[in-house]
C-alpha positions as CSV (number, residue, x, y, z in Angstrom):
1,X,147.4,170.6,51.0
2,X,148.9,173.4,49.0
3,X,148.0,177.0,49.2
4,X,145.6,177.1,46.3
5,X,143.6,174.2,47.7
6,X,143.5,175.9,51.0
7,X,142.3,179.2,49.5
8,X,139.6,177.3,47.5
9,X,138.4,175.5,50.7
10,X,138.3,178.7,52.7
11,X,136.3,180.5,50.0
12,X,133.9,177.5,49.8
13,X,133.5,177.7,53.6
14,X,133.0,181.5,53.4
15,X,130.3,181.0,50.8
16,X,128.5,178.4,52.9
17,X,128.7,180.6,56.0
18,X,127.6,183.7,54.1
19,X,124.4,182.1,52.8
20,X,121.1,183.2,54.3
21,X,118.5,180.7,55.5
22,X,116.5,181.1,52.3
23,X,119.5,180.2,50.2
24,X,119.6,176.4,50.5
25,X,122.9,174.5,50.3
26,X,122.8,171.9,47.6
27,X,125.3,169.1,47.2
28,X,126.1,167.7,43.8
29,X,124.4,164.4,44.6
30,X,125.8,162.5,41.6
31,X,129.4,163.4,42.5
32,X,128.9,162.9,46.2
33,X,127.3,159.5,45.7
34,X,130.0,158.3,43.3
35,X,132.7,159.5,45.7
36,X,130.9,157.7,48.6
37,X,130.7,154.5,46.6
38,X,134.4,154.7,45.7
39,X,135.4,155.2,49.3
40,X,133.2,152.4,50.5
41,X,134.5,150.1,47.7
42,X,138.1,150.9,48.8
43,X,137.2,150.0,52.4
44,X,135.6,146.8,51.3
45,X,138.8,145.8,49.4
46,X,140.9,146.6,52.5
47,X,138.6,144.6,54.8
48,X,138.9,141.5,52.5
49,X,142.6,141.9,51.9
50,X,143.5,142.4,55.6
51,X,141.2,139.6,56.7
52,X,142.6,137.0,54.3
53,X,146.2,138.0,55.0
54,X,145.5,137.8,58.8
55,X,144.3,134.3,58.5
56,X,147.3,133.3,56.2
57,X,149.9,134.7,58.6
58,X,148.1,133.1,61.6
59,X,148.2,129.7,59.9
60,X,151.8,130.1,58.8
61,X,152.7,131.1,62.3
62,X,151.0,128.1,63.8
63,X,152.5,125.8,61.2
64,X,156.0,127.2,61.8
65,X,156.7,127.8,58.1
66,X,160.1,129.3,57.3
67,X,161.1,130.1,60.9
68,X,164.7,131.0,60.1
69,X,163.8,134.1,58.0
70,X,160.4,135.0,59.3
71,X,159.9,133.9,63.0
72,X,156.5,133.0,64.3
73,X,156.4,135.9,66.7
74,X,156.5,138.3,63.8
75,X,153.9,136.3,61.9
76,X,151.6,136.5,65.0
77,X,152.3,140.3,65.3
78,X,151.4,140.7,61.6
79,X,148.3,138.6,62.0
80,X,147.0,140.6,64.9
81,X,147.9,143.8,63.1
82,X,146.0,142.8,60.0
83,X,143.0,141.6,62.1
84,X,142.8,145.0,63.8
85,X,143.2,146.7,60.5
86,X,140.3,144.7,59.1
87,X,138.2,145.7,62.1
88,X,139.2,149.4,61.7
89,X,138.3,149.4,58.0
90,X,135.0,147.7,58.8
91,X,134.3,150.6,61.2
92,X,135.2,153.2,58.5
93,X,133.0,151.3,56.0
94,X,130.0,151.5,58.3
95,X,130.6,155.2,59.0
96,X,130.8,155.8,55.2
97,X,127.6,154.0,54.6
98,X,125.8,156.1,57.3
99,X,126.4,159.2,55.2
100,X,123.1,160.0,53.4
101,X,123.5,163.0,51.2
102,X,119.8,163.1,50.3
103,X,118.1,162.9,53.7
104,X,120.6,164.5,56.0
105,X,120.8,168.2,56.4
106,X,123.9,169.8,54.9
107,X,125.5,170.5,58.3
108,X,124.9,166.9,59.4
109,X,126.5,165.6,56.2
110,X,129.5,167.9,56.6
111,X,129.8,166.8,60.3
112,X,129.7,163.1,59.3
113,X,132.3,163.6,56.6
114,X,134.6,165.6,58.8
115,X,134.3,162.9,61.5
116,X,135.0,160.2,58.9
117,X,138.1,162.1,57.6
118,X,139.5,162.5,61.1
119,X,138.9,158.8,61.9
120,X,140.4,157.7,58.6
121,X,143.5,159.9,59.1
122,X,144.1,158.9,62.7
123,X,143.7,155.2,61.9
124,X,146.1,155.4,59.0
125,X,148.7,157.1,61.2
126,X,148.4,154.5,63.9
127,X,148.5,151.6,61.3
128,X,151.6,153.2,59.7
129,X,153.4,153.4,63.0
130,X,152.6,149.7,63.6
131,X,154.0,148.8,60.2
132,X,157.1,150.8,60.9
133,X,157.7,148.8,64.1
134,X,157.0,145.5,62.2
135,X,159.4,146.2,59.4
136,X,162.1,147.4,61.9
137,X,161.8,144.1,63.7
138,X,161.8,142.1,60.5
139,X,164.7,143.8,58.9
140,X,166.8,143.7,62.0
141,X,166.1,140.0,62.2
142,X,167.0,139.3,58.5
143,X,170.1,141.5,58.3
144,X,172.5,139.0,59.9
145,X,171.1,136.2,57.7
146,X,171.1,137.8,54.2
147,X,171.9,141.4,53.4
148,X,170.4,141.2,49.9
149,X,167.0,140.2,51.2
150,X,167.0,143.4,53.3
151,X,167.7,145.5,50.2
152,X,165.0,143.7,48.2
153,X,162.5,144.4,51.0
154,X,163.6,148.0,51.2
155,X,163.1,148.4,47.4
156,X,159.7,146.8,47.6
157,X,158.8,149.2,50.5
158,X,159.9,152.1,48.3
159,X,157.7,151.0,45.4
160,X,154.8,150.4,47.8
161,X,155.2,153.9,49.3
162,X,155.1,155.5,45.9
163,X,152.0,153.5,44.9
164,X,150.4,154.4,48.2
165,X,151.0,158.1,47.6
166,X,149.3,157.9,44.3
167,X,146.3,156.0,45.7
168,X,146.2,158.4,48.7
169,X,145.8,161.4,46.3
170,X,142.8,159.8,44.7
171,X,141.4,159.0,48.1
172,X,141.8,162.6,49.2
173,X,140.0,163.7,46.1
174,X,137.1,161.4,46.8
175,X,136.8,162.8,50.3
176,X,136.7,166.3,48.8
177,X,134.1,165.2,46.3
178,X,132.0,163.8,49.2
179,X,130.8,167.3,50.0
180,X,131.0,169.0,46.6
181,X,128.3,171.6,46.0
182,X,126.5,172.5,42.9
């Protein structure tokens, strides 16, 4: 978060805290609802993707496909990781759907959104650490077999990281729009 965004967030918070009881806080319901639906749609995609890939890697681990390059132990690790990821995104999806802009009080809505943000951030950090462990094990296993494959995987990881940064910016904007006021 840069300094201008922080100043804007602080001024919004000051405005909310400075309001009197007779000045109601009103959310921009159209923007909030569209942000909520985009976040929920992203979580649904993640659930489906992680679930399908977990099954694929489990089956390839059981079948012993391409053991020389990608051992079954790593396939099982990846399968468990993706299964846990699917469950985590299901939890986030349910929490996202529980946010009701129209019927909840503004403080309840802000509390739910703050909890969702914290849960999403902590989950993404834990999942990123697990991915780092996985790729460390995979690359150290592949290095003696074929150096060029390691460089191809590293290039793909770089492209995936850049793509994730772009997607993350949109996701952060959706979380900001989840409590946008009129």
